[in-house]
C-alpha angles and dihedrals in degrees: 000000000000122000096255094051092046095048092044094051098044097039097046092045090051090051089055093243121143110246117244123197111257095242091054091051091049091052099044109033125082129249109249130185121194136175120222120197116206123207089212134079119251092238090072100077096182102053099026091034092061088067090056091047088053095049093047092051093050089053093049093047092053099042090251095301094114109055124180120190114208121215123196125235114308098000092120107355130019112262096250095045099055095105091058089049091054092043092060093035098247081139126008097232145006138200111219148117116286093215092061083081103054086120087073093046129342089225088076086080092076090066091063114017143319120215110264087004134118128343121226098276092043091050090052091047092050093048099044102030107014100059095260097131091052094045093049094047091054084062098038091052088070088064092047094249138114118218137204132176108262106169145346128215096205120226109341135217121256094240145246124303134186091222138026117278110208106152137020089260089064089064096058114113095004116142101222131178108230134147137218130004089336087079090066090048092050090047088062088055091055098261120138101226120215124193108209129162116250096252092053098051099085096054090046090053092044093051093045092242086132131027097215144355142201123208120155120295146301099302095056096030091057091052091050093050100229094149089068093065105024114033102185112088114192134193150239114026094221087190096059116041091158115358113204122208121211141215110218120195127188104260095229092050090048093051091050094058119105113248092252091055091049088053089050091052091050092049094045092049090053091049090052089049091056092043094056096048092049094045094054095043090051097046105035098074096059092040091054091051091051093049094050090043088054094054107273110150107229113209136173119224108250121252087246092059093045092051092048090049092049092052092047091049093054090050092051095047093049093046094051094044088054094057106024116065092189090056093046092049090060100031097061098054090037091054092049090051091047093052093050091046091052092052092054096042092048090058103039114014098035092043090055096040096046093058099038095046090051088058096050111160094014 
């Protein structure tokens, strides 16, 4: 069975859609052309590339009748304004991080990552099986968009700094590029958070406009050259244990799609989600070795910093839940899911990982 037939059959069946023979689809369904604006530069083949994987799969699943053209960061709309562009139908869709838009509503953070929250598998489980997609779309609907998971970076690195960071006091006054709700957490630790698009981080570091920056991990960070201007590379990003990327579609355009095309979009988004996770997991190890071999100073955040961040996170979450009903409506079921997931992972996943990782190379 060829790839298209396999993906079509399994994906459409999973979506609960009755299968239609390809010739019948070709004869009956409309020709549609969309534009998709990415928030990410084309040079980053894992995070930007997932958007291309998505578009290619949609075309294959619809016999080429549904074509989506992908544009790299800033080609039509600035990277951090793509949601607005989709909302008013400047473009039909975008590929971006939900938590870039916490300025609209802090609840957008749940679509990407919450500090000290879910890892990659847990985020997928919450979205696909724990009601996350439905909860998030109740929120996204207010911005006239429909959202689907369309990638995950996995656990991220804590970022690049010009100087060593040993205690929470070393964070005070630092201008640090960080996205999402984590900015509010870091603010409580004395950091001056800066939200800057990926392609603009290097020049800001080089000019000294910022003192440090987090992006994703070794594979992308090497491409962007951060080690040249900030040698200390810290881990983990306690704010992003599994950062999910989203496809956002204008709600009117989504509702106009035939059911078979909606099923194709769901299936293609899921394929892009798997692609991104696998791409980063496959490429990060070698990239990390190259970075360290080239002089990057790998450092772990101290327990003191991690504890301070955890305390600040709980304060931020409780404060927002107390004043934002949209946030509270998602936070409470999300937290219950998180606690159950942690119980299971502590027994099985952690038990396995702790031993096997301690025997690396043996």
